[in-house]
C-alpha positions as CSV (number, residue, x, y, z in Angstrom):
1,M,4.9,-33.2,-61.3
2,L,5.9,-30.0,-59.5
3,T,3.2,-26.9,-59.8
4,K,4.3,-23.1,-58.9
5,D,2.1,-22.7,-56.7
6,K,4.2,-25.7,-54.1
7,V,7.3,-24.5,-55.4
8,K,5.7,-21.0,-54.1
9,E,4.7,-22.6,-51.1
10,L,8.5,-23.8,-50.7
11,I,10.3,-21.0,-51.0
12,D,7.3,-19.2,-48.6
13,H,9.1,-21.3,-45.5
14,M,12.8,-20.9,-46.5
15,P,14.5,-18.4,-44.6
16,E,14.6,-14.6,-45.7
17,T,18.0,-15.2,-46.9
18,F,18.8,-18.7,-48.7
19,S,21.7,-19.5,-51.0
20,V,20.5,-21.1,-54.9
21,D,22.1,-24.5,-53.7
22,D,19.7,-24.4,-50.8
23,L,16.8,-24.0,-53.1
24,V,17.2,-26.5,-55.5
25,D,18.1,-28.5,-53.2
26,K,14.9,-28.6,-51.5
27,V,12.9,-28.5,-54.8
28,I,14.8,-31.8,-55.8
29,L,13.6,-33.1,-52.3
30,L,10.3,-32.3,-53.0
31,Q,10.1,-33.8,-56.6
32,K,11.4,-36.9,-55.2
33,I,8.5,-37.0,-52.8
34,E,6.0,-36.7,-55.3
35,N,7.3,-39.3,-57.5
36,G,7.6,-41.7,-54.3
37,E,4.0,-41.0,-53.4
38,K,2.5,-41.4,-56.8
39,E,4.3,-44.7,-57.1
40,I,3.2,-45.5,-53.5
41,E,-0.4,-45.0,-55.9
42,D,0.5,-47.1,-58.4
43,G,1.0,-49.7,-56.6
44,E,4.8,-49.3,-57.4
45,G,6.0,-48.9,-53.7
46,I,7.6,-52.0,-51.4
47,D,6.1,-53.7,-48.6
48,W,6.4,-52.4,-45.2
49,E,7.7,-56.0,-44.6
50,D,9.4,-56.6,-47.5
51,M,11.0,-53.2,-46.8
52,K,12.3,-55.1,-43.4
53,K,13.0,-58.2,-44.5
54,E,15.5,-55.5,-47.2
55,M,17.0,-53.8,-44.4
56,D,17.7,-57.0,-42.4
57,L,20.2,-57.7,-45.4
58,W,21.9,-54.8,-45.7
59,L,23.2,-54.9,-42.1
60,K,24.1,-58.5,-41.7
């Protein structure tokens, strides 16, 4: 879950002027990263070796 502080920090690192679309994109990306980190903490992530095997299949 995002916090106000994280969103404020995100805004602080953006240029002085930006579009709402840019902000929404950054917030969505931040949320996806946080979700991925939580999945890894919960042991739900994909093992690196398994991921390499998946990528080999995709790239054939």
